[in-house]
C-alpha positions as a Markdown table, in Angstrom:
| # | Residue | x | y | z |
|---|---|---|---|---|
| 1 | Met | -13.0 | -24.8 | -10.8 |
| 2 | Pro | -14.0 | -22.2 | -13.4 |
| 3 | Arg | -15.4 | -19.0 | -12.1 |
| 4 | Ser | -18.5 | -17.5 | -13.7 |
| 5 | Ser | -18.9 | -13.8 | -13.3 |
| 6 | Trp | -21.2 | -10.9 | -14.1 |
| 7 | Thr | -20.6 | -7.2 | -13.7 |
| 8 | Cys | -22.2 | -5.1 | -11.0 |
| 9 | Gly | -21.5 | -1.8 | -12.6 |
| 10 | Phe | -17.8 | -1.5 | -11.7 |
| 11 | Cys | -16.7 | -4.8 | -10.4 |
| 12 | Ile | -16.7 | -8.5 | -11.2 |
| 13 | Met | -19.1 | -10.3 | -8.8 |
| 14 | Ser | -17.1 | -13.5 | -8.7 |
| 15 | Asp | -14.1 | -11.6 | -7.4 |
| 16 | Leu | -16.0 | -10.2 | -4.4 |
| 17 | Lys | -16.6 | -11.6 | -1.0 |
| 18 | Tyr | -18.7 | -10.1 | 1.9 |
| 19 | Gln | -17.2 | -10.8 | 5.2 |
| 20 | Lys | -17.6 | -9.2 | 8.7 |
| 21 | Gly | -19.7 | -6.4 | 7.3 |
| 22 | Glu | -17.2 | -5.4 | 4.5 |
| 23 | Trp | -16.7 | -6.2 | 0.8 |
| 24 | Tyr | -13.4 | -7.6 | -0.4 |
| 25 | His | -11.8 | -8.5 | -3.7 |
| 26 | Val | -10.6 | -12.1 | -3.8 |
| 27 | Gln | -7.0 | -12.1 | -5.1 |
| 28 | Glu | -5.6 | -14.8 | -7.3 |
| 29 | Asp | -3.8 | -16.4 | -4.3 |
| 30 | Gly | -7.1 | -16.4 | -2.3 |
| 31 | Thr | -6.2 | -13.5 | -0.1 |
| 32 | Leu | -8.7 | -10.7 | 0.5 |
| 33 | Lys | -8.2 | -7.0 | -0.4 |
| 34 | Pro | -10.7 | -4.4 | 0.8 |
| 35 | Val | -12.8 | -2.7 | -1.8 |
| 36 | Asn | -11.7 | 0.9 | -2.4 |
| 37 | Tyr | -15.1 | 2.4 | -3.4 |
| 38 | Asp | -13.8 | 5.9 | -4.3 |
| 39 | Lys | -11.1 | 4.5 | -6.6 |
| 40 | Glu | -13.4 | 2.0 | -8.3 |
| 41 | Val | -16.2 | 4.6 | -8.9 |
| 42 | Glu | -13.6 | 7.0 | -10.4 |
| 43 | Glu | -12.3 | 4.2 | -12.7 |
| 44 | Tyr | -15.8 | 3.2 | -13.7 |
| 45 | Tyr | -16.7 | 6.9 | -14.5 |
| 46 | Lys | -13.5 | 7.2 | -16.6 |
| 47 | Lys | -14.4 | 4.1 | -18.6 |
| 48 | Trp | -18.0 | 5.3 | -19.0 |
| 49 | Arg | -16.9 | 8.8 | -20.1 |
| 50 | Asp | -14.4 | 7.3 | -22.6 |
| 51 | Thr | -17.2 | 5.2 | -24.1 |
| 52 | Tyr | -20.1 | 7.6 | -24.0 |
| 53 | Gly | -18.5 | 11.0 | -23.9 |
| 54 | Ser | -18.8 | 14.1 | -21.7 |
């Protein structure tokens, strides 16, 4: 089944699942990987800085 997605700022929503009070990334094999907020915010900031400067 094709997966549609949209961005939430730093992640693809179709790759996320909320379960037991936590957010997880759904891996290609269907397993769940906890979201590392600090790492993802840092990566998003780097991409933003590279695009818009300062």
